[in-house]
C-alpha positions as CSV (number, residue, x, y, z in Angstrom):
1,X,-19.1,59.1,71.6
2,X,-15.4,59.6,72.1
3,X,-13.8,62.3,74.3
4,X,-16.0,65.4,73.5
5,X,-17.3,64.2,70.2
6,X,-20.4,62.3,69.1
7,X,-20.6,60.6,65.8
8,X,-22.7,58.1,64.0
9,X,-19.5,56.4,62.4
10,X,-15.9,56.0,63.0
11,X,-15.1,58.4,60.1
12,X,-17.1,61.1,61.9
13,X,-15.3,60.8,65.1
14,X,-11.9,60.7,63.2
15,X,-12.8,63.9,61.4
16,X,-13.9,65.6,64.5
17,X,-10.6,64.7,66.1
18,X,-8.7,66.2,63.0
19,X,-10.8,69.2,63.2
20,X,-10.2,69.7,66.8
21,X,-6.5,69.4,66.5
22,X,-6.3,71.9,63.5
23,X,-8.7,74.4,65.3
24,X,-10.8,74.5,62.2
25,X,-14.4,73.7,63.5
26,X,-15.1,74.0,67.1
27,X,-14.3,77.5,67.9
28,X,-12.5,79.2,70.9
29,X,-13.3,78.6,74.7
30,X,-13.9,82.0,76.1
31,X,-12.2,82.6,79.6
32,X,-9.6,79.9,79.3
33,X,-6.2,81.3,79.0
34,X,-4.1,78.1,78.4
35,X,-3.2,76.5,75.2
36,X,-5.9,74.2,73.6
37,X,-5.9,70.7,75.2
38,X,-4.8,68.1,72.6
39,X,-7.3,65.4,71.8
40,X,-6.2,61.9,73.1
41,X,-5.2,59.3,70.5
42,X,-8.0,57.3,69.1
43,X,-7.9,53.5,70.1
44,X,-6.1,51.2,67.7
45,X,-9.3,49.2,67.4
46,X,-12.6,50.4,65.8
47,X,-14.9,52.2,68.0
48,X,-18.1,50.2,68.8
49,X,-21.6,51.8,69.2
50,X,-23.0,51.3,72.6
51,X,-26.6,51.1,71.4
52,X,-29.6,52.8,72.9
53,X,-30.3,52.3,76.6
54,X,-33.5,53.6,78.0
């Protein structure tokens, strides 16, 4: 998980960020009148899975 996205791989998270920034996948937030919030930059190191915690 990074920001508002959940993905199984680094590539899925990167694609979700691109889609968010392009406005091509996640739709519109109803009732919010401001400009879309920009996604934060991804870290310069690979994301690491946290594993399952129960």
